[in-house]
VEXDREN-2710 file (C-alpha; in Angstrom, 1 decimal):
% VEXDREN-2710
k/r/px/py/pz
1/MET/-23.6/-60.2/77.1
2/ASN/-24.1/-58.3/80.4
3/ALA/-24.7/-54.6/80.4
4/ARG/-21.5/-53.9/83.0
5/THR/-19.1/-56.2/80.9
6/THR/-19.4/-54.5/77.6
7/PRO/-15.4/-54.6/75.9
8/SER/-14.2/-51.2/75.5
9/THR/-13.8/-52.3/72.2
10/ASP/-17.3/-52.5/71.4
11/LEU/-18.0/-48.8/72.4
12/ALA/-14.9/-47.9/70.8
13/ALA/-16.2/-49.0/67.2
14/THR/-19.7/-47.2/68.0
15/ARG/-17.5/-44.2/68.6
16/ARG/-16.0/-44.7/65.1
17/ARG/-19.5/-45.4/63.6
18/LEU/-21.3/-42.6/65.1
19/TRP/-18.1/-40.1/63.9
20/GLU/-19.0/-41.2/60.4
21/ALA/-22.6/-40.5/60.3
22/LEU/-22.1/-37.1/61.6
23/ARG/-19.0/-36.6/59.2
24/ALA/-22.0/-37.4/56.7
25/ARG/-24.5/-35.6/58.3
26/ASP/-26.6/-38.7/58.0
27/GLU/-29.4/-38.8/61.8
28/ALA/-30.4/-41.9/60.8
29/SER/-27.2/-43.5/60.7
30/ALA/-26.0/-42.0/63.9
31/THR/-28.9/-42.5/65.8
32/ALA/-28.4/-46.2/64.5
33/ALA/-24.9/-46.7/65.7
34/VAL/-26.1/-45.7/69.4
35/LEU/-29.3/-47.7/69.3
36/ASP/-27.8/-50.6/68.1
37/ALA/-25.0/-50.7/70.6
38/HIS/-27.6/-50.5/73.3
39/ASP/-29.5/-52.9/72.1
40/GLU/-26.8/-55.3/72.5
41/GLY/-26.3/-54.6/75.8
42/ALA/-24.3/-51.3/76.2
43/PRO/-25.8/-49.9/78.9
44/ALA/-27.2/-46.4/78.2
45/GLU/-24.8/-43.9/81.0
46/ASP/-21.9/-45.9/78.9
47/LEU/-23.2/-44.8/75.3
48/LEU/-24.1/-41.2/76.5
49/LEU/-20.5/-40.3/78.5
50/ASP/-18.1/-43.2/76.5
51/VAL/-19.3/-42.6/73.1
52/ILE/-21.5/-39.2/72.6
53/GLY/-19.2/-37.4/74.9
54/PRO/-15.8/-38.3/73.4
55/VAL/-17.3/-37.3/69.7
56/GLN/-18.4/-34.3/70.8
57/ALA/-15.0/-33.6/72.1
58/ARG/-13.6/-34.5/69.0
59/LEU/-16.1/-32.7/66.8
60/GLY/-14.4/-29.6/68.9
61/GLY/-11.1/-30.5/68.1
62/GLU/-12.3/-30.6/65.1
63/TRP/-13.3/-27.1/64.5
64/ALA/-10.2/-25.9/66.5
65/ALA/-7.6/-27.5/64.1
66/GLY/-9.3/-25.9/60.9
67/ARG/-10.9/-29.0/59.7
68/ILE/-14.4/-28.4/59.8
69/GLY/-16.4/-25.2/59.7
70/VAL/-19.2/-23.8/62.3
71/ALA/-21.9/-25.0/60.5
72/GLN/-20.5/-28.4/60.3
73/GLU/-19.8/-28.7/63.9
74/HIS/-23.7/-26.9/64.9
75/ALA/-25.0/-29.7/62.3
76/ALA/-23.2/-31.9/63.7
77/THR/-24.2/-31.2/67.6
78/ALA/-27.7/-30.9/66.5
79/ILE/-27.5/-34.6/65.4
80/GLN/-26.1/-35.5/68.5
81/ASP/-29.1/-33.9/70.8
82/ARG/-31.8/-35.3/68.7
83/VAL/-29.7/-39.3/69.3
84/VAL/-29.7/-38.2/73.2
85/ALA/-33.0/-38.0/72.8
86/ALA/-33.6/-41.4/70.8
87/LEU/-31.4/-43.2/73.5
88/ALA/-33.3/-41.6/76.5
89/HIS/-36.9/-42.7/75.3
90/ARG/-35.4/-46.3/74.6
91/ALA/-34.1/-47.0/77.6
92/PRO/-36.0/-48.8/80.0
93/ALA/-37.5/-46.9/83.5
94/PRO/-34.7/-46.7/85.9
95/ALA/-34.9/-48.8/88.4
96/ALA/-35.7/-47.5/92.4
97/GLY/-32.7/-45.0/93.0
98/PRO/-32.5/-41.6/94.9
99/GLY/-35.1/-40.1/93.6
100/ASP/-37.7/-42.5/95.0
101/SER/-36.2/-42.3/98.3
102/PRO/-33.8/-40.0/100.1
103/GLY/-30.5/-42.3/101.0
104/PRO/-28.4/-42.3/104.1
105/GLY/-27.1/-38.8/103.5
106/GLY/-30.5/-37.4/102.5
107/SER/-29.9/-37.8/99.0
108/PRO/-31.7/-35.3/96.7
109/ARG/-34.9/-36.3/95.1
110/ARG/-35.4/-34.0/92.8
111/VAL/-32.2/-32.2/90.7
112/THR/-32.6/-29.1/88.3
113/VAL/-30.2/-28.8/85.6
114/ALA/-29.4/-25.7/84.1
115/CYS/-26.8/-24.0/81.6
116/VAL/-26.1/-20.2/83.1
117/ASP/-27.2/-17.3/81.4
118/GLY/-25.5/-16.9/78.3
119/GLU/-24.2/-20.3/77.8
120/TRP/-25.2/-22.2/74.5
121/HIS/-23.4/-25.0/74.9
122/ALA/-26.0/-27.2/76.3
123/LEU/-25.1/-30.8/75.4
124/PRO/-22.9/-31.8/78.5
125/ALA/-25.7/-30.4/80.9
126/ARG/-27.9/-32.7/78.8
127/LEU/-25.7/-35.7/79.2
128/LEU/-25.7/-35.0/82.9
129/ALA/-29.3/-35.0/83.1
130/GLU/-29.9/-37.9/81.5
131/VAL/-27.4/-39.9/83.7
132/LEU/-29.3/-38.4/86.3
133/ARG/-32.5/-40.0/85.6
134/GLY/-31.2/-43.4/84.4
135/ARG/-30.0/-43.4/87.8
136/GLY/-33.4/-42.5/89.6
137/PHE/-33.8/-39.3/90.0
138/HIS/-36.1/-36.9/89.1
139/VAL/-35.1/-34.0/86.6
140/ASP/-35.8/-30.9/85.5
141/TYR/-33.9/-30.0/82.5
142/LEU/-34.4/-26.3/81.5
143/GLY/-31.5/-26.5/78.9
144/ALA/-29.4/-23.7/77.6
145/HIS/-28.8/-19.9/78.1
146/VAL/-31.3/-19.6/81.4
147/PRO/-31.2/-16.2/82.8
148/THR/-30.8/-16.4/86.7
149/PRO/-34.6/-14.3/87.6
150/HIS/-36.3/-17.3/85.4
151/LEU/-34.1/-20.1/86.9
152/ILE/-35.2/-18.9/90.5
153/ALA/-38.9/-18.6/89.4
154/HIS/-38.7/-21.8/88.2
155/LEU/-37.1/-23.2/91.7
156/HIS/-40.1/-21.5/93.2
157/GLN/-42.5/-23.4/91.7
158/THR/-41.1/-27.1/91.9
159/GLY/-39.5/-28.8/94.7
160/THR/-36.3/-29.0/94.0
161/ASP/-33.6/-30.2/96.3
162/VAL/-30.5/-29.3/94.4
163/VAL/-29.6/-27.1/91.6
164/ALA/-26.3/-28.5/89.0
165/LEU/-25.6/-25.5/86.9
166/SER/-23.5/-26.2/83.9
167/SER/-20.7/-23.3/81.7
168/SER/-18.2/-24.4/79.3
169/LEU/-16.5/-20.6/78.9
170/PRO/-14.9/-18.5/81.6
171/VAL/-16.2/-15.2/80.4
172/ARG/-19.6/-16.5/81.8
173/LEU/-18.1/-16.9/85.4
174/PRO/-19.4/-13.5/86.7
175/THR/-23.1/-14.6/85.4
176/ALA/-22.7/-17.8/86.7
177/HIS/-21.3/-16.6/90.5
178/ALA/-24.6/-14.4/90.1
179/ALA/-26.8/-17.3/89.8
180/VAL/-24.8/-19.6/92.5
181/THR/-25.6/-16.9/95.2
182/ALA/-29.3/-16.3/93.8
183/VAL/-30.1/-20.4/93.9
184/GLN/-28.1/-20.4/97.5
185/ALA/-30.1/-17.4/98.7
186/VAL/-33.4/-19.4/97.9
187/GLY/-31.9/-21.9/100.2
188/LEU/-30.7/-24.8/97.9
189/PRO/-27.5/-25.8/97.3
190/VAL/-25.6/-25.9/94.5
191/LEU/-23.0/-28.1/92.3
192/VAL/-21.4/-27.0/89.3
193/GLY/-19.7/-28.4/86.5
194/GLY/-18.2/-27.9/82.9
195/ALA/-14.4/-26.2/81.6
196/ALA/-15.7/-22.8/83.2
197/PHE/-14.7/-23.6/86.7
198/GLY/-11.1/-25.1/85.7
199/PRO/-10.2/-28.5/85.8
200/ASP/-9.8/-29.0/89.3
201/GLY/-12.7/-27.1/90.1
202/ARG/-10.9/-23.9/91.4
203/TYR/-13.6/-21.2/90.5
204/ALA/-15.8/-23.7/92.0
205/ARG/-14.6/-22.9/94.8
206/LEU/-14.3/-19.0/94.2
207/LEU/-17.6/-18.5/93.8
208/GLY/-18.8/-20.4/96.9
209/ALA/-20.6/-23.3/94.9
210/ASP/-21.9/-26.3/97.3
211/GLY/-20.0/-28.6/94.7
212/TRP/-17.9/-29.1/91.6
213/ALA/-17.4/-32.0/89.7
214/PRO/-15.0/-32.7/86.8
215/ASP/-17.8/-35.1/84.8
216/ALA/-21.3/-36.3/84.5
217/ARG/-20.4/-39.7/86.6
218/ALA/-18.8/-37.3/89.2
219/ALA/-22.0/-35.2/89.7
220/ALA/-23.9/-37.8/89.5
221/ASP/-22.1/-39.5/92.6
222/LEU/-21.9/-36.7/94.6
223/LEU/-25.3/-36.1/93.9
224/ALA/-26.3/-39.3/95.5
225/GLU/-24.4/-38.3/98.4
226/GLY/-26.5/-35.4/98.6
227/PRO/-24.3/-32.4/98.7
228/ARG/-24.9/-29.7/101.4
229/ARG/-24.6/-25.9/102.1
230/ALA/-20.8/-25.7/103.8
231/ALA/-21.2/-26.1/107.7
232/GLU/-19.0/-22.7/108.4
233/PRO/-21.0/-19.7/107.3
234/ARG/-18.3/-17.2/105.3
235/THR/-17.1/-14.5/107.4
236/ASP/-16.2/-12.2/104.2
237/PRO/-19.1/-11.3/102.6
238/VAL/-17.4/-10.9/99.1
239/GLY/-16.0/-14.4/99.8
240/GLY/-12.4/-14.9/97.4
241/LEU/-13.2/-11.8/95.4
242/SER/-11.7/-9.0/97.3
243/HIS/-9.8/-8.2/94.6
244/LEU/-12.8/-6.9/92.8
245/SER/-12.5/-3.9/94.9
246/ASP/-10.1/-2.1/92.7
247/GLN/-12.8/-1.8/90.1
248/GLU/-10.8/-2.9/87.5
249/TYR/-13.1/-5.6/86.4
250/THR/-16.1/-3.2/86.1
251/LEU/-13.7/-0.9/84.6
252/VAL/-12.5/-3.0/81.5
253/THR/-15.6/-4.7/81.4
254/ARG/-17.7/-1.1/80.6
255/ALA/-14.8/0.3/78.7
256/ARG/-15.4/-3.3/76.0
257/PRO/-16.7/-1.1/73.1
258/GLN/-14.0/1.5/73.3
259/LEU/-11.0/-1.1/73.7
260/VAL/-11.9/-3.1/70.6
261/ARG/-12.2/-0.1/68.5
262/HIS/-8.7/1.8/70.0
263/VAL/-7.2/-1.9/69.1
264/LEU/-8.8/-2.3/66.0
265/LYS/-7.5/1.1/65.0
266/GLY/-4.0/0.6/66.2
267/LEU/-3.5/-2.6/64.4
268/ASP/-4.2/-0.9/61.2
269/ASP/-1.5/1.3/62.0
270/THR/1.0/-1.7/63.2
271/VAL/0.2/-4.9/61.6
272/PRO/0.6/-4.2/57.6
273/ALA/-1.9/-7.3/56.8
274/MET/-4.4/-5.7/58.1
275/ALA/-4.6/-3.3/54.5
276/SER/-5.4/-5.8/52.6
277/TYR/-8.3/-7.6/54.4
278/ASP/-12.0/-7.5/53.2
279/ASP/-14.6/-6.6/55.3
280/ARG/-15.5/-10.1/56.5
281/GLN/-11.7/-10.5/57.5
282/ARG/-12.0/-7.0/59.8
283/GLU/-15.3/-8.4/61.3
284/ARG/-13.8/-11.4/62.6
285/THR/-10.9/-9.8/63.8
286/ALA/-13.1/-7.2/65.8
287/GLU/-14.9/-10.3/66.8
288/ASP/-11.5/-11.7/67.8
289/ILE/-10.3/-8.5/70.1
290/ALA/-13.6/-8.7/71.6
291/HIS/-13.4/-12.4/72.8
292/ILE/-9.5/-11.4/74.0
293/VAL/-11.1/-8.1/76.4
294/ASP/-13.9/-10.9/77.5
295/PHE/-11.6/-13.2/78.6
296/LEU/-9.0/-10.7/80.2
297/ALA/-12.4/-9.2/82.2
298/ALA/-13.2/-13.1/83.3
299/SER/-9.3/-13.2/84.1
300/LEU/-9.7/-10.0/86.7
301/TYR/-12.9/-11.4/87.7
302/ALA/-11.1/-14.6/89.1
303/ASP/-7.9/-12.9/89.7
304/ASP/-6.0/-15.3/88.2
305/ALA/-3.9/-14.7/85.2
306/GLU/-3.7/-18.2/84.1
307/LEU/-7.6/-17.9/82.8
308/PHE/-6.1/-15.3/80.2
309/THR/-2.9/-16.7/79.4
310/GLY/-5.0/-20.1/78.7
311/PHE/-7.2/-18.4/76.6
312/VAL/-4.5/-16.7/74.2
313/THR/-2.4/-19.5/74.1
314/TRP/-5.3/-21.4/72.5
315/THR/-6.2/-18.6/70.5
316/ALA/-2.7/-18.3/69.3
317/GLY/-3.2/-22.3/68.3
318/ILE/-6.3/-21.6/66.5
319/LEU/-5.1/-18.6/64.3
320/ARG/-1.9/-20.7/63.8
321/ALA/-4.1/-23.7/62.1
322/ARG/-5.6/-20.9/60.1
323/GLY/-2.2/-20.1/58.7
324/VAL/-2.7/-16.6/60.2
325/ALA/0.7/-15.3/61.7
326/GLY/0.3/-14.5/65.3
327/ASP/2.1/-10.8/65.1
328/ALA/-1.3/-9.6/65.2
329/LEU/-2.4/-11.7/68.6
330/VAL/1.0/-9.8/70.0
331/ALA/0.1/-6.1/68.7
332/ALA/-3.5/-6.5/70.2
333/LEU/-2.2/-7.2/73.8
334/ASP/0.4/-4.5/73.4
335/LEU/-2.3/-2.1/72.4
336/LEU/-4.4/-3.4/75.4
337/ALA/-1.9/-2.4/77.9
338/ASP/-1.2/0.9/76.4
339/ALA/-4.5/1.9/76.9
340/GLN/-4.6/0.1/80.7
341/ARG/-1.6/2.1/82.0
342/ASP/-3.6/2.9/85.0
343/PHE/-4.8/-0.6/85.9
344/PRO/-2.2/-2.7/87.4
345/ARG/-3.5/-6.1/87.9
346/THR/-4.6/-5.4/84.4
347/ARG/-1.5/-4.9/82.9
348/ALA/-0.1/-7.9/85.1
349/HIS/-2.6/-10.3/83.2
350/LEU/-1.6/-8.9/79.8
351/ALA/2.3/-9.0/80.1
352/ALA/1.7/-12.7/81.3
353/GLY/-0.4/-13.4/78.3
354/ARG/2.3/-11.7/76.1
355/ALA/5.0/-14.0/77.6
356/ALA/3.2/-17.0/76.4
357/LEU/2.5/-16.1/73.4
358/VAL/6.1/-15.2/72.4
359/ARG/6.6/-19.1/73.4
360/VAL/4.0/-20.4/70.8
361/PRO/5.5/-21.8/67.9
362/ARG/4.8/-19.4/64.4
363/PRO/3.0/-20.8/61.3
364/SER/5.2/-22.4/58.9
365/ALA/3.2/-20.8/56.0
366/PRO/1.6/-17.5/57.2
367/GLY/-1.3/-16.2/54.9
368/PRO/-4.9/-14.2/54.7
369/ARG/-7.5/-15.1/57.3
370/SER/-9.9/-17.3/56.1
END
C-alpha cells in the first residue's frame, strides 16, 4: 500500500486501538498499535498528527468532562510520549530536505523547538519536533519549561536558524513575550504555536512573533518557506501593548496572594455550601481562585476580555461536569470586582466574564465538590 494513500479508516482504527491501550495503561499495546500501523504503510507524520495528536486531545476532553482523573491523564500522556519516541526510532532516515540545503527562500537548516518558561504541556512541541525531523530539518528539541536565559544561552552555543516556541495556556503570554523579544534580540526569527496564542494567532501578532501556525503541519510548511523578520520595524517600542502603561496588569499580578485570600474569605460569607467544605475542597477552591486571577491578568496583558470570558465559561463547564453549582464562580468575580474599584479595565473584564457566566446552564444535580 502506498504510504500516501493509507485509508483514513485505517488511521481511525489505529486511534481506537491506541485509545483502548491508554485506557488500560498498557504501554506495550499502545506502542504496538502505532508501530503496526507504520509497518503497514501509514506515514510517521500521519501517525503523529492524525493518531497520537487527536487521542491526546481526547484525553483532555475526557478529563474536562470528569470521566478520568488527573493521574490517569498524566499516565496516559507519559505513555504517549514514549510511543512517540518508539516511532521516532523506528522511522527511516528522512530524505534530503530543508535541513540539508537552504531552499529558494533561504529555508532554515536547524530549528530549536521549546516550550516557554512555565509551560509543562510538552507533547505538542514534541510532535512538531518529530514532524520537522521527518521532513529533513536538524532539530534541537529542548522540551518543557525552558527558562528564557537558558534558551538564549543554547542559541549562542548552536547554529540555530529559527526558534519555534510552544505554549498551551494564555497565562504564559507575558513569559512568551519575553522569550520572543529575547530571541529576536540575538537576531533570530521566532515562530510560535499552541492554544495560548489564540485560535487565529491574534496574540502571536500582538507579541510581535515572526510567524504563527495553527498546527504542526502548517508550522513545518512555514518553516520550509523560511520565516523572516518583519521588513518594517515597529515605530511603537511596545508594539500593541501600550495599554500596559495603566499598570493594571502589574498591580493585579502583584496583588495575587491578597486577592485570593480576599475572595476565599468572601466566599465563606456568601456561599453557604462553603461551610461544609473539608480542607481538600478549600484548597482546590483556593487554586481555582488563583487560576481566575492568573487568567484575568493575562487578559489585561493582552487587553482582550474574550480571553478571560473564555476561561471562566470553560471553568464553569468543568465545575458543572463535576456537579458543582456555578454560584460560587459568579460570587468570586463579584468579590474580585469589589476589590478592584480603581481599575476600570479590570472591572470591565470581570463584568464581561460575569455576563458570560449567567448564560452558562446550571448543573442539574449540584453537589459537594469531589
